[in-house]
N, C-alpha and C positions, 0 to 999 in steps of 0.2 A: 850244796845243790838247790836252787828254788826253783820250784815251778812257775814261779812267778815272771822269772827272768826272759822266761821264751817261750812263744805260744805254740811252737812244738807239739807234736802229739806223740804219743808211745802206743805203737801196734805190736801187741805180744802174741806170738806164736806158741802154743805148748801142747805136748800130747806124747803119747807112748812112743818110744824107739821104733821106727817102724811105719808111724801112723802115715807119712808123708807131707810132715809138714816142712820139712826142708826144701821140696820139689815145689809146694805151693809159695812160699815166703821166696826162690830164684824167680818164679812166674811172676810175682806182684813186683818185686823191683825190676824185672825189664819192662814193665809199665811207667814209663817216665813221667806221664801226668800226675802220676799218683806222689811223687818229688818224694820217695822214700831212700833210707840211705842205711844198709847193713850195719848192725850192731854186732862187732866180731867180740865173742866172748872169749874168756881168758880159761884156761882147762889145765891140770896137772897130767892129764893122761897123754898116752904114746899118740904120736901121730898114725893116722888109717890111710890106707891106701896112697892118693895123690896129694893130699891136703896139704897146704902151703901155710907157714907160719907166718901172723899178721892181715893174711887174707880169711882164711877157714877159721882159725882160733890163733889166740897169743897163746902159744906154749910154755907153759913152766914148769919147772921142778915142783917137788911137793914142796919144798924148803922156801922157793920164794914165793908162792902162792901164800903160804904162811905167813910171809914178812907182809903183802900186802894187805892181808887181811887184818894186822897188829897196826897196822898203818893208817886204815878205814880209808882203804882206795877203792873199794866195792859199793857199789849201789845194792848189789845182792851177791851173795854167794852161797854155795851150798856143796857138802860133802855127798854127792850123788851115789856114789857107791863108793867102800872102803878104800881110802888113799886118791880116789879120784874126784877133785874138786873143780868146780865150774862157778863163773860170775862174771859180774859186768862191771867193768870199769866205771866209777863216775865221770872220768877224762872222756870214755868212749860216747859216753851221751853227750855231753859238752862240746865234743868235736863236730857231733854231725849236727846240733843245734845250731852252732855257728857257721855251719853251710846253709841254714836256713831251710832244713828238710826236717822230715819226719823221722821218727827211729823207728826201724823193724826189728824184732827179737826172735829170734829162733832159739829157746830156752825151756830148761824143764819146768814142769809143771809148780814145783815151790818158789823158786824163781820169778817166775810168771805174776803169780799170786802175790809175792811181794812188792814187785814193781806197781802191780794194780793198787795195793792197800798204800803205797807210799804216794802216788799220784793219781788219785781217784776221777777225777775230772778230765785228766788229761791221757789216761791209758784203757785202749780196747782190749782186752783180753779174750782171745780165739782159743777155743781148744780144738783140736782136730782128733777125730775119734775113729780109728780104724772099723772096718763092717763088722769085724769079729776079730778074737784072740785069735782062731786058726788061722786067719788071714795074715795077722801079725805075724804069726810065725812063719808061714810061707814067704813074706815079705824080707823078714829079717835071714833067712836060710839063701833068698835068692841074692842078697848083696855080696856074699861070700867075703865079709870082712871081718869075722868074728866065731872062736870057738862055739860047740854046741853048749858047753858049761855058760859062756857069756850069753847067748841067747836065751836058754833057760832062765839065767837070771833077770833079762830084761823081759823075758814074758811074765815073770813073777810080780815083777814092779808094776806091771803094764796094769793088772787089776786094782792095786791101789790109785792108779794114775787115774783111771777110768772112773773111779768113785768120785774124784776132785772136779771132772767136768761141770755139774752144776753151778759150782762157785765161778766158773768164767761168764763173760758177759752174753756168750754165743759158741755153740757147738756146729762145727762143719763136720758130716761122715763123710768120709774122703773113700767111698765104695768107688765111684768113675771118676777118675783124676779132672777131667775134662770139666764137670760139675761142680767140682768141689772148687776149683780155681774162679770159676766164674762165679759162685758164691761168695768166696774170699774177696772177689775185686770188689762188688756189689758193696758187700757189708762195709770193707775197709773207705771205699771210695764216699760212702754216705756219713763215715764217724769223719775225716777229714775237712768236707766241705760245709 
């Protein structure tokens, strides 16, 4: 994959789980003038709620995921939690660029920074920060999609993820969602124009 072949931009949104990055990404996707297309990630985790295969994620078995790693089919991948793999297929980015659109990612911190390192000029890496760890806990509980153990695991991981925020091009604090969405829109719009 060469960054020379396509002028499309890469917009990365990363954050601790529960920060609201997915809500912000969905908002941006609805703004047609931005010409964005969502990069569907692959994962080995089980579906949550009403998630749809190929729309929310490419749901793979652990063995399938490992086969794709061996075949060097990922732009980036990470074992985020034990046996919970996430990654971005190279063909997914190529598919979006072929449509003449910019790629928007909703991915973990490590994956986001890896994309930024591979395509430094083409990538805008945005970190979405929760107002506090307590606010994060409340948001994760409200989701009602995971056990208390999983929530505790995500909260513990959030501290390490928050420490990486300065490595991103910009940090958007999601205290008031409408304000965070507006800031994200302005930041992305300036980058792609």
